[in-house]
Steps between C-alpha positions, in 0.01 A plus 500: 500500500185716496714810442645346183155398372362849559799651317437282195129590502563873524787525249404343162829586327703346780268198499563431130874555538498254789319235292752544219781478750361177646472337157841615375686409818330161521612420148850629563569248777424214264797598288717582802479145636541369145818703446668372815379145434650525151833614645506202737405260218787637289735446796622861508745628759423703812659800328254480206202456732609807700559697178149421376360607837705819478368569146148506639598817689785645290273580206297740713816666630628589154177651366398680821684833437301548179169340593416759765531791258291313240232425759478868596466600131245259349155360574530195726258279304705518179816413690335206678362356175837513327672336795251215535539432125875459547434258786271289278764446231799467734315232695381302200843481337636325811368177345800507263753462784575125500873454572805664657582642156183711527602674822566822308136503385381430855704793633363740236137396549521518879661843473224631270223335699618633833588846367142531373360358825704745708399792276134393531527478876665844526233654277221352710660600831546859380134499390358396838583822692333696219167324551515418874588691816587440865383171651358391166847522348649297785228236466547496122871430542424227752238348270740524206754303700236252621386439141861444402535255786171326422600467135836376619335241724251368245741532210786321672281228650317416178806556280708244687240232424429637150865492398538155654215355290501715182854640471664842478384591149135470595564730797656764273197487268253528790697799632484678163124439481458655845667817376267506197198498735660782699552700179131468405383616843743791505410613149135552602587695816462878499778675696454877497816642656636846429868513409697793643647635177859617488729635229793301641636205305572168667858588594399838644231324702763259631719792610202668665428178688852491642464862609171406671667210681778730615257746657277221636743266680223313682382366164842347433510344846154349451605355165801340666292357784259348246800344325571295813185302417697377198676268744190279466615399148524134602433342158855382431538377858179294476611339171836406653323363810287276280802381304716440809257377767169382351564361149524145634159507671272706269487617138674835451197678351279384788756602763540846343125547482436392859783708651400816317134436578575461870680835505217657304248384763691714748508787250121494476402462866771724646356842411148387592616434856755774567440792259278691745772473764779631276580871490808715453634414845421128515641422153846448652364197688376349176856520365632320808227235482590435137862442601400251770280285273769490228747373760245237606468397135877458483492264799213287359608506136624143461164346591248546218187503717646728768622724221143529371392619846789748519419628149154608620662703779756650260217634285289622795671837547622560143177639351463756778863608465459544127164678499566731794843618380355555152212706637741707710681606184177581316388714795823695518553608137335760277245385240707646214774248575287189565607311188867586520537445875310169489724391211819584691356334808438184298851527357652493848270219612575291192872574531486368855314187388738445205803537728352252749432250220856538368653463846298184569657339194845643569509388863352158417767436236767600753386231745300714743210293629144598410424533873780754537376695199149519652650614832677788324175601331328511839775723633425744219153561643653592835706768326186613317310541825782699661529721192124568499516592869772754415281643219212565741733688735665718235232556231145637489287211376124526443290217640323294237163546670505878441274606212670692223 
C-alpha cells in the first residue's frame, strides 16, 4: 500500500486522474445496478439481460479501430472532456426508460454511455505510459484496477440499498451528477503531453498499425492473452443467479449489490497480497488459480451465503491478471503506437467480454445450467494459462519491472 501512496504523492497528474476515476466509476455502478434491477422489475427474458450485458462491451469494440488513431492525433484532455460530457447526458436520459416499449432507448443510451466510457479508458491507459515508466507504470496499472475495484465495491454495495429505498431513477440522477463532478476536476487539470505529429490520415494510421502488428507478433499475442481476462464478464451470470436462486430470499437489488461487492472485495485485496510475487514466469499460475476458484464458485452457486464467499475468491486473482497483462503490452510496444495498440487491445478484450455475455444468455436459454456455464468459463482460464506459457517459450517478452 505504501508504494501506491508514494506514487500518488510523486505524480500529481496521475493523482488527479485517479481521483476523477474514483468519482466517475463510483457513480457508474449506481446506474449499473439500477439498469439490471429495472430489467428484473420489467420481467425481461434471459436473452434481453444477456444482450444488455453484451452492449456494455460491444460499444467499445465498434469504436476501437478509430479511437486509437484519434488518441494518437489529439490532446488527451480535450478528448477526455468530450467523452465525459457524453457520459453525463447518456446517463441522465436513462430516467426516461420506464417500460418494455422503451427498450430501444435503453439500448441506445447504454451503447453511447459505454462507447464513451471505453474511449475514455483507452485514452487514459495510452496516457499513462507517456507520463510513467517501469515499476511506476506497473503500480499505476495496479492502482487503476484497485480504484476500479474499490469503486465497484462501494458503488455496488451502496447502490443495492440506494435503489431498494429510492428507486432506479434516483440512481441514474446521482450517477450523472458524479460525472459532472469529474468533468469539473478534469477541466482544471493541466496535462502537457507532446503529440507525435504525422501527415497520415486516420485510415493510413490504421494500415500502419496493422503493419506494425505484423512485424511485432509478440504484441498481438499479448493482446490475445489480455483478452482471456474478458472471461470474467460475469454480469449476466450474476443477474440470472439472482433471478433463479435468490429472488425468493432477498430483494433483487440487494442480492446484486452484495454479490458484486463480495467479488469486488477480492478485486481490491488480491493485488495487495500477490502483486509482488507475480512476474512473467509466475503469471501462468495466476491463470490456473483463477480457473480453480471459478469452478469452486460453480459448486457453491446455489447457496447465497456460500456464493458470497466464493465471489470474493473469484475476484481475488482477477485484478492481477488484468493489470499485469495490460502492463506487459504497454512495455512491449513503441510509444508512437500507444493509442492505437491500446485501442485494439481493448477491442479484443471487450469482444471477449461481449462474446461471454452473449454465450451466457444463449446457453441459459438452451437449458444449460448456470453451474455448467461457470465451469466452462473456468476452463477458459486453463487454456489462457497454457497459451501464455507457449508465448513465453516462443516470443521475446520484456519484463514489466525493466525501466524503459
